[in-house]
C-alpha positions in Angstrom: 0.0 0.2 0.1 1.3 3.4 -0.8 2.2 5.9 2.1 0.3 9.4 2.7 0.5 10.8 -1.1 3.0 14.2 -1.5 2.3 16.5 -4.2 6.1 17.6 -3.9 7.9 17.1 -7.1 10.4 14.2 -6.6 13.4 13.1 -8.5 13.9 9.0 -9.0 17.7 8.2 -9.2 16.8 5.1 -11.4 19.0 1.8 -11.5 18.0 -1.7 -12.9 15.2 -4.3 -11.6 11.6 -3.9 -10.4 11.8 -1.2 -7.9 12.0 1.7 -9.9 9.2 0.6 -12.2 7.1 0.0 -8.8 7.9 3.6 -7.4 6.8 5.2 -10.8 3.6 3.5 -10.6 2.9 4.6 -7.3 3.8 8.2 -8.4 1.3 8.1 -11.3 -1.5 6.5 -8.9 -0.7 9.4 -6.5 -0.4 12.1 -9.3 3.0 13.3 -7.5 5.0 14.9 -10.1 8.3 13.4 -10.7 11.6 13.1 -13.0 13.7 10.5 -13.4 17.6 10.4 -13.5 18.7 7.9 -15.9 22.5 6.6 -15.9 23.8 5.6 -19.1 24.6 1.9 -19.4 23.0 1.3 -16.2 18.9 2.4 -16.2 16.7 0.3 -18.7 15.8 2.6 -21.5 12.2 1.1 -21.5 11.9 2.4 -18.3 11.7 6.4 -18.9 9.8 5.8 -22.1 7.2 8.6 -22.6 8.2 10.0 -19.1 10.2 13.1 -18.1 13.6 12.1 -17.5 17.2 12.9 -18.1 20.0 10.8 -19.2 23.3 11.3 -17.5 26.9 10.0 -17.5 28.3 9.5 -13.8 29.8 12.7 -12.5 27.6 15.3 -14.3 26.0 16.6 -11.2 25.8 20.4 -12.1 23.8 18.8 -15.1 21.5 16.7 -12.5 21.3 19.7 -10.2 20.2 22.0 -13.2 17.6 19.5 -14.3 16.2 19.2 -10.8 16.2 22.9 -10.1 14.3 23.7 -13.3 11.7 20.9 -12.1 11.2 22.2 -8.7 12.4 19.2 -7.1 13.2 19.0 -3.3 13.1 15.2 -2.7 15.1 12.8 -4.2 14.8 8.9 -3.9 17.4 6.1 -5.3 16.1 2.9 -6.4 17.5 0.0 -8.4 20.9 -1.9 -9.0 23.6 0.2 -10.2 27.1 -1.4 -10.9 29.9 0.7 -9.8 31.4 2.6 -12.7 34.4 2.0 -14.2 36.9 5.2 -15.0 35.9 5.3 -18.7 32.5 5.9 -17.9 32.9 8.7 -15.2 32.6 12.2 -17.4 32.3 14.8 -14.7 31.3 18.4 -15.4 32.5 21.1 -13.5 30.4 20.6 -10.5 31.1 16.8 -10.9 35.1 17.8 -10.7 34.4 19.4 -7.5 32.4 16.8 -5.9 35.0 13.9 -7.1 37.5 16.0 -5.3 35.8 16.1 -2.0 35.3 12.6 -2.2 38.5 11.4 -3.2 39.9 8.4 -1.6 37.0 8.2 1.1 34.5 6.5 -1.4 36.3 3.2 -1.1 33.8 1.0 -1.4 30.0 1.2 -2.7 28.5 1.9 1.2 31.0 5.1 1.9 30.3 6.4 -2.0 26.5 6.3 -1.3 26.6 8.1 2.2 29.2 10.7 0.8 26.6 11.4 -2.3 23.6 11.5 0.2 25.7 14.1 2.2 26.4 16.3 -0.5 22.8 15.9 -1.9 21.6 17.1 1.5 24.2 19.9 1.9 22.4 21.3 -1.5 19.1 21.5 0.0 17.5 17.9 -0.8 15.8 15.8 1.0 16.7 12.0 0.2 14.2 9.5 1.3 14.1 5.6 1.1 11.6 3.7 -0.9 10.1 2.4 2.4 9.2 6.2 3.1 7.1 5.9 -0.1 5.7 2.2 0.2 4.1 1.0 2.9 4.8 -2.6 4.0 7.4 -2.9 1.5 9.7 -4.4 4.4 9.9 -8.2 4.8 8.5 -9.3 8.2 9.9 -11.5 10.6 9.1 -15.4 10.4 7.9 -17.9 8.1 6.4 -16.3 5.0 5.4 -19.5 3.2 3.5 -22.6 4.6 6.5 -24.6 3.4 8.9 -24.0 6.2 12.8 -24.9 6.6 13.9 -28.0 8.0 16.8 -28.5 10.2 19.4 -28.5 7.4 18.1 -25.5 5.8 18.4 -23.7 9.3 21.9 -24.5 9.7 22.7 -23.8 5.8 21.0 -20.2 6.7 23.2 -19.5 9.8 26.1 -20.7 7.6 25.1 -18.1 5.2 24.8 -15.5 8.0 28.4 -16.3 8.9 29.7 -15.7 5.4 27.7 -12.4 4.9 29.0 -11.1 8.5 32.7 -11.9 7.5 32.1 -10.1 4.0 30.3 -7.2 5.4 33.3 -4.9 6.7 35.1 -5.3 3.6 31.8 -4.1 1.7 31.4 -7.2 -0.8 28.0 -8.1 -1.6 24.4 -8.8 0.3 23.7 -12.3 -0.6 25.4 -16.0 -0.5 23.7 -19.5 -1.9 24.5 -22.1 0.6 23.8 -26.0 -0.1 24.4 -28.4 2.6 27.1 -26.3 4.2 28.9 -25.6 1.0 29.2 -21.8 -0.5 28.1 -22.2 -4.1 28.4 -18.7 -4.7 28.7 -14.8 -3.3 27.3 -11.8 -4.6 29.8 -9.2 -5.7 29.3 -6.6 -8.3 27.1 -8.6 -10.7 23.7 -8.7 -8.8 21.9 -11.2 -7.0 20.0 -12.1 -10.3 23.5 -12.9 -12.1 24.6 -14.6 -8.7 21.6 -17.2 -9.0 22.3 -17.6 -12.9 25.9 -18.6 -12.0 25.2 -21.1 -9.2 22.7 -22.7 -11.2 25.1 -25.0 -12.8 26.9 -25.5 -9.5 23.9 -27.2 -7.8 25.0 -30.6 -6.2 22.2 -34.0 -5.7 20.3 -33.7 -2.7 18.1 -30.9 -0.8 18.4 -27.4 -3.4 20.5 -24.5 -1.8 19.2 -21.5 -0.2 19.9 -17.9 -1.0 20.3 -15.9 1.9 20.5 -11.9 1.7 21.1 -9.4 4.3 21.8 -5.6 4.4 25.4 -5.1 5.4 26.4 -3.9 8.6 27.1 -0.3 7.7 24.2 -0.2 5.1 22.7 3.3 4.4 19.2 2.3 5.2 17.6 4.7 2.6 19.5 3.4 -0.5 20.8 0.0 -1.8 18.9 -2.3 0.7 18.8 -5.9 -0.3 15.5 -6.7 -2.5 13.3 -9.6 -3.8 10.6 -9.9 -5.8 9.0 -12.2 -8.4 11.8 -12.2 -10.9 13.9 -13.4 -7.6 11.6 -16.1 -7.5 12.0 -17.2 -10.8 15.8 -17.4 -10.6 16.0 -19.1 -7.5 13.7 -22.0 -9.4 16.2 -22.2 -12.4 18.7 -22.3 -10.0 17.2 -25.3 -8.2 17.0 -23.6 -4.8 15.0 -25.0 -2.3 14.3 -21.6 0.0 15.3 -18.0 0.5 16.1 -16.1 3.7 16.0 -12.5 3.9 16.8 -9.7 6.8 13.5 -8.7 8.0 12.6 -5.3 8.5 16.0 -4.4 6.0 15.0 -6.2 2.9 12.5 -4.8 0.2 9.8 -7.3 -0.7 8.3 -6.0 -4.1 4.9 -7.4 -4.8 4.5 -9.4 -1.6 1.3 -11.0 -2.4 2.2 -12.3 -5.9 5.9 -13.3 -5.3 4.5 -15.4 -2.2 2.1 -16.8 -4.1 4.6 -17.6 -6.9 6.8 -19.2 -4.2 4.3 -21.1 -2.5 3.0 -22.7 -5.8 6.2 -23.7 -6.6 7.4 -25.4 -3.2 10.1 -22.6 -2.0 10.2 -21.3 1.1 10.6 -17.7 2.3 11.5 -17.0 5.7 12.4 -13.4 7.5 15.4 -13.3 9.9 16.3 -11.4 12.4 19.2 -8.9 11.9 22.6 -10.9 12.4 24.6 -10.3 15.4 27.6 -10.0 13.5 30.2 -9.8 16.4 29.7 -13.5 17.2 30.9 -14.5 14.0 34.1 -12.0 13.9 
């Protein structure tokens, strides 16, 4: 369900995946004015068809700020997967050069970079909101979400997955891992969860299927880049031969929940919401 509608113009910084589409649908239902900031090589071209948008290269901060000012934007939401750009993809304008100089080596890792971008946008007078500020009940709840629940081996695999993710969190690597009977079949890196599931499919071993475990990184900025699951995740998990998905409750975005749970239920895939891991117990 959408949150209380606002009529203030908002800018959607759009990456890949289902979440930008969901937010646009909500803005349209609310008749809320919005613009899309689309990134070359990242944002899906189909997303912006017949909608107000601006294509940007990474680093074109001045161009983005002028566009938002022209459209009277005061709020920003960032949604969708964005791969960290290569040096050749960064084409800063003068404002971008100044931002890059301020960021410097402090932007090691995606989390630091996102926090610095948010900090600079807020200093420019923009309010940065999270998708969960716009969409009510989008965060995964705690506990079993399907009739089918993990067995003892599945719970051991989930615990193993949390152990791996806790170990990786301080070095800012991925938000997901696939475990099958104690074996790490794959760890999410820059490719994203969908590509991770495609990669682990051929690695599936005989016996109970693997489990996808997704959590936010310990230092995760809550307003951007939270783990996300939806119907696409279910399709990819089934193709990979998995038996279930475990996500961090309260810190994982759950798109089209009713339809997603129905799809999982019909195909014998369990979904469970987990307490936030106490990572100090693993380190």
